[in-house]
Structures are given as structure tokens and as C-alpha cells.
SEDREN-365337 format. One line per field, with one value per atom (N, C-alpha, C): residue number from 1; residue in one letter; chain; atom name; z, x, y. Coordinates in steps of 0.05 Angstrom, whole numbers, always signed. Layout:
! residues N
resi	c(NUM|...)
resn	c(a|...)
chain	c(A|...)
name	c(CA|...)
Z	c(Z|...)
X	c(X|...)
Y	c(Y|...)
***
This chain:
! residues 79
resi	c(1|1|1|2|2|2|3|3|3|4|4|4|5|5|5|6|6|6|7|7|7|8|8|8|9|9|9|10|10|10|11|11|11|12|12|12|13|13|13|14|14|14|15|15|15|16|16|16|17|17|17|18|18|18|19|19|19|20|20|20|21|21|21|22|22|22|23|23|23|24|24|24|25|25|25|26|26|26|27|27|27|28|28|28|29|29|29|30|30|30|31|31|31|32|32|32|33|33|33|34|34|34|35|35|35|36|36|36|37|37|37|38|38|38|39|39|39|40|40|40|41|41|41|42|42|42|43|43|43|44|44|44|45|45|45|46|46|46|47|47|47|48|48|48|49|49|49|50|50|50|51|51|51|52|52|52|53|53|53|54|54|54|55|55|55|56|56|56|57|57|57|58|58|58|59|59|59|60|60|60|61|61|61|62|62|62|63|63|63|64|64|64|65|65|65|66|66|66|67|67|67|68|68|68|69|69|69|70|70|70|71|71|71|72|72|72|73|73|73|74|74|74|75|75|75|76|76|76|77|77|77|78|78|78|79|79|79)
resn	c(x|x|x|x|x|x|x|x|x|x|x|x|x|x|x|x|x|x|x|x|x|x|x|x|x|x|x|x|x|x|x|x|x|x|x|x|x|x|x|x|x|x|x|x|x|x|x|x|x|x|x|x|x|x|x|x|x|x|x|x|x|x|x|x|x|x|x|x|x|x|x|x|x|x|x|x|x|x|x|x|x|x|x|x|x|x|x|x|x|x|x|x|x|x|x|x|x|x|x|x|x|x|x|x|x|x|x|x|x|x|x|x|x|x|x|x|x|x|x|x|x|x|x|x|x|x|x|x|x|x|x|x|x|x|x|x|x|x|x|x|x|x|x|x|x|x|x|x|x|x|x|x|x|x|x|x|x|x|x|x|x|x|x|x|x|x|x|x|x|x|x|x|x|x|x|x|x|x|x|x|x|x|x|x|x|x|x|x|x|x|x|x|x|x|x|x|x|x|x|x|x|x|x|x|x|x|x|x|x|x|x|x|x|x|x|x|x|x|x|x|x|x|x|x|x|x|x|x|x|x|x|x|x|x|x|x|x)
chain	c(A|A|A|A|A|A|A|A|A|A|A|A|A|A|A|A|A|A|A|A|A|A|A|A|A|A|A|A|A|A|A|A|A|A|A|A|A|A|A|A|A|A|A|A|A|A|A|A|A|A|A|A|A|A|A|A|A|A|A|A|A|A|A|A|A|A|A|A|A|A|A|A|A|A|A|A|A|A|A|A|A|A|A|A|A|A|A|A|A|A|A|A|A|A|A|A|A|A|A|A|A|A|A|A|A|A|A|A|A|A|A|A|A|A|A|A|A|A|A|A|A|A|A|A|A|A|A|A|A|A|A|A|A|A|A|A|A|A|A|A|A|A|A|A|A|A|A|A|A|A|A|A|A|A|A|A|A|A|A|A|A|A|A|A|A|A|A|A|A|A|A|A|A|A|A|A|A|A|A|A|A|A|A|A|A|A|A|A|A|A|A|A|A|A|A|A|A|A|A|A|A|A|A|A|A|A|A|A|A|A|A|A|A|A|A|A|A|A|A|A|A|A|A|A|A|A|A|A|A|A|A|A|A|A|A|A|A)
name	c(N|CA|C|N|CA|C|N|CA|C|N|CA|C|N|CA|C|N|CA|C|N|CA|C|N|CA|C|N|CA|C|N|CA|C|N|CA|C|N|CA|C|N|CA|C|N|CA|C|N|CA|C|N|CA|C|N|CA|C|N|CA|C|N|CA|C|N|CA|C|N|CA|C|N|CA|C|N|CA|C|N|CA|C|N|CA|C|N|CA|C|N|CA|C|N|CA|C|N|CA|C|N|CA|C|N|CA|C|N|CA|C|N|CA|C|N|CA|C|N|CA|C|N|CA|C|N|CA|C|N|CA|C|N|CA|C|N|CA|C|N|CA|C|N|CA|C|N|CA|C|N|CA|C|N|CA|C|N|CA|C|N|CA|C|N|CA|C|N|CA|C|N|CA|C|N|CA|C|N|CA|C|N|CA|C|N|CA|C|N|CA|C|N|CA|C|N|CA|C|N|CA|C|N|CA|C|N|CA|C|N|CA|C|N|CA|C|N|CA|C|N|CA|C|N|CA|C|N|CA|C|N|CA|C|N|CA|C|N|CA|C|N|CA|C|N|CA|C|N|CA|C|N|CA|C|N|CA|C|N|CA|C|N|CA|C|N|CA|C|N|CA|C|N|CA|C)
Z	c(-114|-116|-110|-115|-110|-79|-63|-34|-26|-38|-32|-39|-64|-74|-57|-48|-29|-3|+6|+33|+29|+6|+1|-4|-21|-25|-1|+19|+44|+60|+59|+74|+64|+36|+23|+28|+38|+46|+73|+89|+116|+116|+138|+141|+138|+124|+120|+147|+150|+172|+172|+147|+144|+114|+110|+82|+79|+60|+53|+25|+17|-9|-32|-34|-57|-52|-25|-17|+4|+2|+27|+38|+64|+77|+92|+89|+100|+116|+137|+151|+138|+131|+120|+138|+133|+148|+140|+118|+108|+116|+116|+123|+120|+108|+104|+74|+64|+37|+30|+12|+5|-22|-22|-47|-59|-84|-100|-106|-96|-99|-129|-141|-171|-189|-199|-216|-240|-250|-275|-267|-241|-234|-236|-237|-238|-209|-199|-170|-166|-187|-184|-182|-190|-187|-159|-141|-116|-94|-70|-48|-25|-27|-6|+21|+24|+49|+64|+49|+61|+69|+52|+57|+81|+86|+107|+134|+133|+156|+166|+149|+155|+174|+171|+189|+212|+216|+236|+231|+205|+197|+187|+199|+191|+175|+149|+131|+116|+124|+111|+110|+130|+130|+120|+112|+101|+71|+63|+36|+22|-2|-16|-44|-51|-76|-88|-115|-128|-135|-128|-135|-153|-173|-189|-187|-178|-170|-177|-195|-203|-215|-230|-241|-219|-196|-174|-172|-166|-161|-129|-119|-90|-86|-65|-55|-29|-28|-5|+12|+35|+52|+72|+75|+92|+102|+122|+135|+122)
X	c(-230|-207|-182|-184|-160|-151|-172|-168|-154|-163|-152|-122|-117|-89|-73|-82|-67|-60|-78|-73|-52|-55|-34|-7|-6|+20|+34|+20|+29|+40|+25|+34|+60|+63|+86|+111|+109|+130|+141|+127|+135|+152|+162|+176|+159|+167|+149|+147|+123|+117|+137|+144|+161|+163|+177|+183|+183|+169|+169|+183|+180|+195|+186|+160|+149|+138|+133|+122|+134|+132|+137|+109|+108|+81|+81|+59|+54|+29|+28|+2|-9|-34|-48|-73|-85|-107|-132|-129|-150|-147|-122|-116|-87|-82|-53|-48|-27|-20|+5|+4|+25|+35|+60|+72|+90|+81|+97|+125|+144|+174|+181|+177|+183|+160|+163|+140|+134|+151|+147|+132|+130|+116|+86|+73|+42|+33|+19|+10|-12|-25|-46|-34|-10|+2|+16|+15|+29|+10|+20|+2|+9|-1|+2|-5|-26|-36|-15|-4|+18|+42|+49|+73|+65|+42|+34|+37|+31|+35|+63|+81|+111|+117|+100|+103|+84|+68|+49|+25|+18|-5|-25|-47|-69|-88|-86|-104|-124|-128|-145|-173|-184|-211|-216|-195|-198|-206|-220|-226|-198|-195|-170|-178|-161|-165|-139|-136|-109|-113|-92|-90|-65|-70|-46|-42|-17|-12|+16|+20|+46|+62|+51|+65|+71|+61|+65|+41|+45|+23|+21|-3|-7|-33|-30|-54|-60|-87|-98|-116|-110|-127|-141|-167|-184|-208|-221|-244|-270)
Y	c(+244|+229|+246|+272|+289|+289|+290|+289|+264|+240|+215|+215|+224|+226|+242|+266|+282|+270|+256|+241|+220|+205|+184|+196|+217|+230|+238|+251|+259|+237|+214|+189|+178|+179|+168|+185|+209|+225|+220|+204|+198|+171|+165|+142|+116|+94|+73|+57|+45|+27|+3|-6|-28|-35|-56|-63|-94|-106|-134|-137|-161|-167|-149|-143|-129|-102|-96|-72|-55|-29|-11|-5|-6|-3|+23|+37|+64|+66|+81|+88|+112|+112|+135|+142|+165|+174|+154|+142|+124|+95|+85|+59|+53|+30|+22|+21|+35|+35|+18|+0|-16|-7|+6|+15|-4|-12|-32|-23|-38|-29|-30|-53|-55|-49|-25|-15|-29|-46|-62|-89|-95|-120|-115|-139|-136|-139|-119|-118|-140|-147|-168|-197|-201|-227|-231|-212|-214|-222|-231|-237|-217|-193|-172|-181|-196|-206|-221|-240|-256|-239|-221|-202|-185|-175|-160|-173|-201|-217|-218|-214|-213|-191|-168|-146|-146|-168|-170|-152|-151|-135|-154|-158|-175|-158|-159|-144|-160|-186|-204|-197|-180|-173|-145|-133|-105|-102|-83|-78|-69|-73|-64|-53|-34|-19|-13|-17|-10|+20|+34|+63|+67|+80|+88|+119|+125|+152|+160|+181|+188|+165|+148|+123|+104|+107|+85|+68|+44|+24|+21|+26|+25|+9|-9|-22|-8|+2|+16|-4|-10|-27|-10|-15|+3|-14|-3|-17|-3)
***
């Protein structure tokens, strides 16, 4: 898991791909990471697939995993 966290940390230091209402979107070596902007929100109550479409990202067929890193909530989308 440490390697995964390192890759995500490095990606979050880069310029985001875009921003939607609830997320900042980043390209990673693994896939697409959606960083939850409001840390007090419940990531499971949001619709990240719909928000991704606003940025022309079709993530509907991707696997997704919730990652908690340095008190941040991140959805990782990958194939």
C-alpha cells in the first residue's frame, strides 16, 4: 500500500486535470484520482461518475476504490 500512497501523493502535487462541484481530478500512474474537496462530506453519498462526465471523463466502466490518505478522501478509478 505504501507504493500506492506514494504514487497518489506525487499526483496530488501536480496540477489537477479539472474540478467539479465536489472533487478535484488528477491523473495518476494507476488511473484517475478524485480528491474530495469538502473533507467533512460523505464520499459515499456523492455521484462522482456524474461529476466526471462534466469534465468529459467517462469512468462508468472503471473499478473504483476509496483511499484515505493524510486525512484526505480520494476515489481512485482504474481498469
